[in-house]
MMTF fields as JSON, N, C-alpha, C and O atoms, coordinates in Angstrom:
{
  "mmtfVersion": "1.0.0",
  "mmtfProducer": "UNKNOWN",
  "numBonds": 175,
  "numAtoms": 176,
  "numGroups": 44,
  "numChains": 1,
  "numModels": 1,
  "chainsPerModel": [1],
  "groupsPerChain": [44],
  "chainIdList": ["A"],
  "bondAtomList": [4, 2, 8, 6, 12, 10, 16, 14, 20, 18, 24, 22, 28, 26, 32, 30, 36, 34, 40, 38, 44, 42, 48, 46, 52, 50, 56, 54, 60, 58, 64, 62, 68, 66, 72, 70, 76, 74, 80, 78, 84, 82, 88, 86, 92, 90, 96, 94, 100, 98, 104, 102, 108, 106, 112, 110, 116, 114, 120, 118, 124, 122, 128, 126, 132, 130, 136, 134, 140, 138, 144, 142, 148, 146, 152, 150, 156, 154, 160, 158, 164, 162, 168, 166, 172, 170],
  "bondOrderList": [1, 1, 1, 1, 1, 1, 1, 1, 1, 1, 1, 1, 1, 1, 1, 1, 1, 1, 1, 1, 1, 1, 1, 1, 1, 1, 1, 1, 1, 1, 1, 1, 1, 1, 1, 1, 1, 1, 1, 1, 1, 1, 1],
  "groupList": [{"groupName": "GLY", "atomNameList": ["N", "CA", "C", "O"], "elementList": ["N", "C", "C", "O"], "formalChargeList": [0, 0, 0, 0], "bondAtomList": [1, 0, 2, 1, 3, 2], "bondOrderList": [1, 1, 2], "singleLetterCode": "G", "chemCompType": "PEPTIDE LINKING"}, {"groupName": "GLU", "atomNameList": ["N", "CA", "C", "O"], "elementList": ["N", "C", "C", "O"], "formalChargeList": [0, 0, 0, 0], "bondAtomList": [1, 0, 2, 1, 3, 2], "bondOrderList": [1, 1, 2], "singleLetterCode": "E", "chemCompType": "L-PEPTIDE LINKING"}, {"groupName": "TYR", "atomNameList": ["N", "CA", "C", "O"], "elementList": ["N", "C", "C", "O"], "formalChargeList": [0, 0, 0, 0], "bondAtomList": [1, 0, 2, 1, 3, 2], "bondOrderList": [1, 1, 2], "singleLetterCode": "Y", "chemCompType": "L-PEPTIDE LINKING"}, {"groupName": "PRO", "atomNameList": ["N", "CA", "C", "O"], "elementList": ["N", "C", "C", "O"], "formalChargeList": [0, 0, 0, 0], "bondAtomList": [1, 0, 2, 1, 3, 2], "bondOrderList": [1, 1, 2], "singleLetterCode": "P", "chemCompType": "L-PEPTIDE LINKING"}, {"groupName": "GLN", "atomNameList": ["N", "CA", "C", "O"], "elementList": ["N", "C", "C", "O"], "formalChargeList": [0, 0, 0, 0], "bondAtomList": [1, 0, 2, 1, 3, 2], "bondOrderList": [1, 1, 2], "singleLetterCode": "Q", "chemCompType": "L-PEPTIDE LINKING"}, {"groupName": "THR", "atomNameList": ["N", "CA", "C", "O"], "elementList": ["N", "C", "C", "O"], "formalChargeList": [0, 0, 0, 0], "bondAtomList": [1, 0, 2, 1, 3, 2], "bondOrderList": [1, 1, 2], "singleLetterCode": "T", "chemCompType": "L-PEPTIDE LINKING"}, {"groupName": "SER", "atomNameList": ["N", "CA", "C", "O"], "elementList": ["N", "C", "C", "O"], "formalChargeList": [0, 0, 0, 0], "bondAtomList": [1, 0, 2, 1, 3, 2], "bondOrderList": [1, 1, 2], "singleLetterCode": "S", "chemCompType": "L-PEPTIDE LINKING"}, {"groupName": "VAL", "atomNameList": ["N", "CA", "C", "O"], "elementList": ["N", "C", "C", "O"], "formalChargeList": [0, 0, 0, 0], "bondAtomList": [1, 0, 2, 1, 3, 2], "bondOrderList": [1, 1, 2], "singleLetterCode": "V", "chemCompType": "L-PEPTIDE LINKING"}, {"groupName": "ASN", "atomNameList": ["N", "CA", "C", "O"], "elementList": ["N", "C", "C", "O"], "formalChargeList": [0, 0, 0, 0], "bondAtomList": [1, 0, 2, 1, 3, 2], "bondOrderList": [1, 1, 2], "singleLetterCode": "N", "chemCompType": "L-PEPTIDE LINKING"}, {"groupName": "ARG", "atomNameList": ["N", "CA", "C", "O"], "elementList": ["N", "C", "C", "O"], "formalChargeList": [0, 0, 0, 0], "bondAtomList": [1, 0, 2, 1, 3, 2], "bondOrderList": [1, 1, 2], "singleLetterCode": "R", "chemCompType": "L-PEPTIDE LINKING"}, {"groupName": "HIS", "atomNameList": ["N", "CA", "C", "O"], "elementList": ["N", "C", "C", "O"], "formalChargeList": [0, 0, 0, 0], "bondAtomList": [1, 0, 2, 1, 3, 2], "bondOrderList": [1, 1, 2], "singleLetterCode": "H", "chemCompType": "L-PEPTIDE LINKING"}, {"groupName": "TRP", "atomNameList": ["N", "CA", "C", "O"], "elementList": ["N", "C", "C", "O"], "formalChargeList": [0, 0, 0, 0], "bondAtomList": [1, 0, 2, 1, 3, 2], "bondOrderList": [1, 1, 2], "singleLetterCode": "W", "chemCompType": "L-PEPTIDE LINKING"}, {"groupName": "ASP", "atomNameList": ["N", "CA", "C", "O"], "elementList": ["N", "C", "C", "O"], "formalChargeList": [0, 0, 0, 0], "bondAtomList": [1, 0, 2, 1, 3, 2], "bondOrderList": [1, 1, 2], "singleLetterCode": "D", "chemCompType": "L-PEPTIDE LINKING"}, {"groupName": "MET", "atomNameList": ["N", "CA", "C", "O"], "elementList": ["N", "C", "C", "O"], "formalChargeList": [0, 0, 0, 0], "bondAtomList": [1, 0, 2, 1, 3, 2], "bondOrderList": [1, 1, 2], "singleLetterCode": "M", "chemCompType": "L-PEPTIDE LINKING"}, {"groupName": "ILE", "atomNameList": ["N", "CA", "C", "O"], "elementList": ["N", "C", "C", "O"], "formalChargeList": [0, 0, 0, 0], "bondAtomList": [1, 0, 2, 1, 3, 2], "bondOrderList": [1, 1, 2], "singleLetterCode": "I", "chemCompType": "L-PEPTIDE LINKING"}, {"groupName": "CYS", "atomNameList": ["N", "CA", "C", "O"], "elementList": ["N", "C", "C", "O"], "formalChargeList": [0, 0, 0, 0], "bondAtomList": [1, 0, 2, 1, 3, 2], "bondOrderList": [1, 1, 2], "singleLetterCode": "C", "chemCompType": "L-PEPTIDE LINKING"}, {"groupName": "PHE", "atomNameList": ["N", "CA", "C", "O"], "elementList": ["N", "C", "C", "O"], "formalChargeList": [0, 0, 0, 0], "bondAtomList": [1, 0, 2, 1, 3, 2], "bondOrderList": [1, 1, 2], "singleLetterCode": "F", "chemCompType": "L-PEPTIDE LINKING"}, {"groupName": "LYS", "atomNameList": ["N", "CA", "C", "O"], "elementList": ["N", "C", "C", "O"], "formalChargeList": [0, 0, 0, 0], "bondAtomList": [1, 0, 2, 1, 3, 2], "bondOrderList": [1, 1, 2], "singleLetterCode": "K", "chemCompType": "L-PEPTIDE LINKING"}, {"groupName": "LEU", "atomNameList": ["N", "CA", "C", "O"], "elementList": ["N", "C", "C", "O"], "formalChargeList": [0, 0, 0, 0], "bondAtomList": [1, 0, 2, 1, 3, 2], "bondOrderList": [1, 1, 2], "singleLetterCode": "L", "chemCompType": "L-PEPTIDE LINKING"}],
  "groupTypeList": [0, 1, 0, 2, 3, 4, 5, 0, 6, 7, 8, 9, 6, 0, 7, 10, 11, 12, 13, 14, 15, 12, 13, 9, 12, 0, 0, 1, 14, 1, 7, 12, 0, 1, 7, 16, 2, 9, 8, 0, 17, 16, 18, 14],
  "groupIdList": [1, 2, 3, 4, 5, 6, 7, 8, 9, 10, 11, 12, 13, 14, 15, 16, 17, 18, 19, 20, 21, 22, 23, 24, 25, 26, 27, 28, 29, 30, 31, 32, 33, 34, 35, 36, 37, 38, 39, 40, 41, 42, 43, 44],
  "secStructList": [7, 5, 7, 7, 4, 4, 4, 6, 7, 7, 7, 5, 7, 1, 7, 7, 7, 7, 7, 7, 1, 7, 7, 7, 1, 1, 7, 7, 7, 3, 3, 6, 6, 3, 3, 7, 3, 3, 6, 6, 3, 3, 7, 7],
  "xCoordList": [0.717, 0.005, 0.852, 2.044, -0.056, 0.693, 1.584, 1.15, 3.059, 3.778, 3.395, 2.742, 3.727, 3.718, 4.643, 5.82, 4.231, 5.449, 6.303, 7.524, 5.823, 6.459, 7.655, 8.561, 7.523, 8.409, 9.581, 10.552, 9.512, 10.166, 9.91, 10.63, 8.839, 8.244, 7.911, 7.318, 8.467, 7.774, 7.059, 6.943, 6.435, 5.535, 4.55, 4.126, 3.687, 2.649, 1.695, 0.892, 1.685, 0.856, -0.405, -0.503, -1.6, -2.995, -3.453, -4.554, -2.548, -3.029, -2.25, -1.149, -2.809, -2.161, -2.695, -3.842, -1.882, -2.334, -1.311, -0.108, -2.003, -1.691, -1.543, -2.552, -0.241, -0.345, -0.357, 0.241, -1.188, -1.773, -0.68, -0.314, -0.217, 1.059, 0.682, 1.393, -0.483, -1.014, -2.249, -3.123, -2.619, -3.961, -3.896, -4.422, -3.298, -2.928, -4.393, -4.827, -4.925, -6.325, -7.562, -7.875, -8.135, -9.248, -9.398, -10.458, -7.965, -7.805, -8.345, -8.271, -8.846, -9.227, -9.054, -8.965, -9.023, -8.936, -9.672, -9.681, -10.295, -11.091, -10.918, -10.96, -10.699, -10.58, -11.478, -11.337, -12.52, -13.427, -14.327, -14.616, -14.69, -15.493, -14.982, -15.718, -13.684, -12.93, -11.918, -11.08, -11.959, -11.22, -9.485, -9.233, -8.52, -7.488, -6.324, -5.325, -6.601, -6.197, -6.431, -6.735, -6.349, -6.815, -6.118, -5.253, -6.246, -5.856, -4.067, -3.453, -3.277, -2.019, -1.474, -0.246, -2.239, -1.962, -2.576, -3.777, -1.781, -2.324, -2.911, -2.415, -3.926, -4.805, -4.705, -5.168, -3.943, -3.59, -2.475, -2.256],
  "yCoordList": [-1.226, 0.169, 1.354, 1.427, 2.317, 3.545, 3.809, 3.509, 4.509, 4.595, 5.858, 6.743, 5.939, 7.338, 8.216, 7.978, 9.531, 10.235, 10.601, 10.552, 10.952, 11.549, 10.552, 10.928, 9.295, 8.354, 8.405, 7.655, 8.924, 9.312, 8.272, 8.183, 7.488, 6.808, 7.681, 8.76, 6.927, 7.243, 6.465, 6.685, 5.316, 4.33, 4.901, 5.523, 4.976, 5.555, 4.393, 4.705, 3.308, 2.3, 2.166, 2.286, 1.85, 1.653, 0.374, 0.188, -0.525, -1.744, -2.085, -1.584, -2.86, -3.274, -4.792, -5.218, -5.264, -6.619, -7.513, -7.707, -7.926, -8.343, -9.888, -10.523, -10.528, -11.927, -12.149, -11.422, -13.358, -13.793, -15.097, -15.778, -15.347, -16.214, -17.648, -18.432, -18.092, -19.67, -19.858, -19.255, -20.525, -20.566, -21.853, -21.987, -22.902, -24.314, -25.319, -26.154, -24.781, -25.788, -24.671, -23.8, -24.851, -24.327, -22.987, -22.362, -22.471, -21.081, -21.175, -22.174, -19.889, -19.906, -18.291, -17.365, -18.128, -17.012, -17.005, -17.932, -15.811, -15.669, -14.083, -13.033, -14.336, -13.136, -12.994, -13.844, -11.967, -12.068, -13.338, -13.847, -13.653, -14.934, -16.203, -17.184, -16.315, -17.596, -17.95, -17.102, -19.252, -19.55, -19.831, -20.725, -18.992, -19.363, -20.01, -20.486, -19.963, -20.344, -21.314, -20.686, -22.662, -23.405, -24.043, -24.75, -24.012, -25.225, -25.141, -26.194, -23.667, -23.819, -23.841, -23.766, -23.965, -24.154, -23.198, -22.927, -22.739, -22.089, -22.968, -24.092, -22.659, -23.435, -23.128, -23.795, -21.846, -21.411, -21.96, -21.557],
  "zCoordList": [-0.02, 0.114, -0.045, -0.347, 0.234, 0.178, 1.706, 2.818, 1.384, 2.615, 3.393, 2.841, 4.459, 5.155, 4.794, 5.064, 4.037, 3.918, 5.195, 5.047, 6.394, 7.246, 7.758, 8.501, 7.273, 7.55, 6.191, 6.291, 5.463, 4.17, 3.069, 2.075, 3.302, 1.919, 0.924, 0.936, -0.059, -1.38, -2.205, -3.411, -1.466, -2.202, -2.393, -1.419, -3.75, -3.824, -4.311, -5.191, -3.925, -4.621, -3.891, -2.669, -4.898, -4.352, -3.878, -3.36, -4.077, -3.657, -2.289, -2.058, -1.504, -0.21, 0.041, -0.093, 0.32, 0.765, 1.923, 1.746, 2.969, 4.399, 4.053, 3.744, 4.103, 4.121, 5.637, 6.429, 6.014, 7.02, 7.256, 6.299, 8.627, 8.591, 8.555, 7.927, 9.237, 9.503, 9.009, 9.631, 8.054, 7.401, 6.808, 5.703, 7.391, 7.231, 7.283, 6.49, 8.662, 9.172, 8.889, 9.701, 7.709, 7.249, 6.862, 6.818, 6.507, 6.025, 4.234, 3.52, 3.873, 2.695, 2.184, 2.99, 0.842, 0.427, -0.915, -1.724, -1.036, -2.35, -2.886, -2.243, -4.357, -4.956, -6.077, -6.956, -6.281, -7.07, -7.526, -8.609, -5.873, -6.037, -6.269, -6.169, -6.599, -6.871, -5.701, -5.397, -4.984, -4.214, -4.801, -5.609, -4.283, -4.766, -4.013, -4.552, -2.572, -1.642, -0.353, 0.662, -0.212, 0.79, 1.528, 1.012, 2.866, 3.696, 3.39, 3.221, 3.34, 2.793, 2.005, 2.039, 0.844, -0.318, -1.468, -1.455, -2.38, -3.486, -4.488, -4.563, -5.318, -6.187, -7.452, -8.377, -7.564, -8.99, -9.759, -10.901]
}
C-alpha cells in the first residue's frame, strides 16, 4: 500500500495486501468470488 510520507516513504501504490502467517487448518482466500488459496496451498 501507500507509505507514510512522514517516515520518508515514497511508495504511491494503491494496492495493499496483508499476508496471514498460518492458514493451514481451514484457511481460505477468495478473490473475485474464486478460491485461490485453501488449507496452506495456492490453487492457481
